[in-house]
N, C-alpha and C positions, 0 to 999 in steps of 0.2 A: 534216582531221578536224574534224567539228562538236563542239560542247560535248556533245550529247546522245550522240554515239558515243563520245567521250572518258569520259563519265560510266559507260557501260555497258562499257567495256573492262575485261576480267577480267585480272588480273595473272598472267603465265604461271609465275612462279617465285618462291622466297622464302617468307617466313613468311606473306604474304598472298596466296598461290597460289589462284587461283579465284574470288577475291573482285573485285567491280567497284570501279572507283576511287571512285565516289561511296559506296560501302559502306566503303571503307578511310577516307575522310575524314569520316566520321560522328563520329570521336573525334580530339581534338587530337593525340594521338601519331601516329595514322595520318595527318593532314594534314600534321603536321612531317615524316614519312617521305617523302611526296609530294615537299615542298619540299625535302628533302635529295638525293631522287633529281635533281630537276630541278638543283640547283646542282652537283652533283657530275658534271653532264655525262653521264647514263647513256647508253651507247654502244648498248644493244640497240635496233634498229631497229622492233622491234613495240611498246615501251614507251615510247620518247623523244617520239614526237609525241603519243601519248595523253596522257601527263603534262603536256606543254607546253599542249595544248589545253585541258585540264581546268584547270590554274592559271592560265590567261589570262583566265578568265571573271573579270569584275570582283567578283562576289560571293564567288567563291572566294578570289581574290586579297586581299580586305579581311580575310577570315576567317583566311588564313594569318598575315597581318600581326597581327591581334590575338592569335593564338596566339604567335607570335614575341615580342610585347611583352609577354606575361604570363609567357612563359618568363624572359625578360630580368630583368623586375622581381622574380621570385622568385629568381634568381640572384644579384641585387643587393640584396636586402632585409637 
Protein backbone atom coordinates (compact mmCIF):
# COMPACT_ATOMS: atom_id res chain seq x y z
CA UNK A 1 0.00 0.00 0.00
CA UNK A 2 1.33 3.44 -0.90
CA UNK A 3 1.42 6.35 1.51
CA UNK A 4 -1.29 8.13 -0.50
CA UNK A 5 -3.55 5.10 -0.32
CA UNK A 6 -2.91 4.77 3.41
CA UNK A 7 -3.56 8.48 4.04
CA UNK A 8 -6.92 8.19 2.26
CA UNK A 9 -7.89 4.91 3.98
CA UNK A 10 -11.08 5.36 6.01
CA UNK A 11 -11.27 3.77 9.42
CA UNK A 12 -13.99 1.10 9.25
CA UNK A 13 -14.90 1.09 12.96
CA UNK A 14 -14.58 2.84 16.30
CA UNK A 15 -14.66 6.47 17.30
CA UNK A 16 -12.98 7.52 14.03
CA UNK A 17 -15.21 5.43 11.78
CA UNK A 18 -15.40 6.93 8.29
CA UNK A 19 -12.44 9.28 8.77
CA UNK A 20 -9.32 9.03 6.62
CA UNK A 21 -6.08 8.31 8.48
CA UNK A 22 -4.75 11.69 7.35
CA UNK A 23 -7.76 13.39 8.96
CA UNK A 24 -7.39 11.38 12.19
CA UNK A 25 -3.71 12.35 12.41
CA UNK A 26 -4.39 16.08 12.11
CA UNK A 27 -4.67 16.25 15.91
CA UNK A 28 -2.02 14.99 18.32
CA UNK A 29 -4.55 12.70 20.01
CA UNK A 30 -5.45 11.11 16.69
CA UNK A 31 -1.82 10.57 15.75
CA UNK A 32 -1.20 9.00 19.18
CA UNK A 33 -4.20 6.74 18.57
CA UNK A 34 -2.72 5.54 15.27
CA UNK A 35 0.59 4.89 17.02
CA UNK A 36 -1.24 2.95 19.71
CA UNK A 37 -3.05 0.84 17.11
CA UNK A 38 0.26 0.06 15.45
CA UNK A 39 2.02 -0.79 18.72
CA UNK A 40 -0.85 -3.00 19.90
CA UNK A 41 -0.49 -5.08 16.75
CA UNK A 42 -4.02 -4.45 15.48
CA UNK A 43 -5.20 -7.64 13.83
CA UNK A 44 -7.84 -6.26 11.46
CA UNK A 45 -6.43 -7.12 8.01
CA UNK A 46 -8.03 -4.00 6.52
CA UNK A 47 -6.55 -1.60 9.06
CA UNK A 48 -3.12 -3.07 9.88
CA UNK A 49 -1.44 -2.46 6.48
CA UNK A 50 -2.93 1.02 6.15
CA UNK A 51 -1.74 2.16 9.59
CA UNK A 52 1.70 0.60 9.05
CA UNK A 53 2.12 2.29 5.66
CA UNK A 54 0.94 5.64 7.02
CA UNK A 55 3.23 5.60 10.04
CA UNK A 56 6.22 4.42 8.01
CA UNK A 57 6.35 7.75 6.18
CA UNK A 58 9.39 9.63 7.59
CA UNK A 59 7.49 12.88 8.11
CA UNK A 60 4.65 11.15 9.95
CA UNK A 61 7.10 9.09 12.01
CA UNK A 62 8.91 12.28 13.11
CA UNK A 63 5.62 13.93 14.01
CA UNK A 64 4.55 10.92 16.07
CA UNK A 65 7.88 10.99 17.91
CA UNK A 66 7.39 14.72 18.60
CA UNK A 67 3.94 14.00 20.05
CA UNK A 68 5.31 11.17 22.22
CA UNK A 69 8.12 13.38 23.57
CA UNK A 70 5.65 16.17 24.29
CA UNK A 71 3.45 13.73 26.19
CA UNK A 72 6.40 12.29 28.13
CA UNK A 73 7.54 15.77 29.13
CA UNK A 74 4.08 16.73 30.35
CA UNK A 75 3.84 13.48 32.35
CA UNK A 76 7.24 14.09 33.99
CA UNK A 77 7.06 17.84 34.61
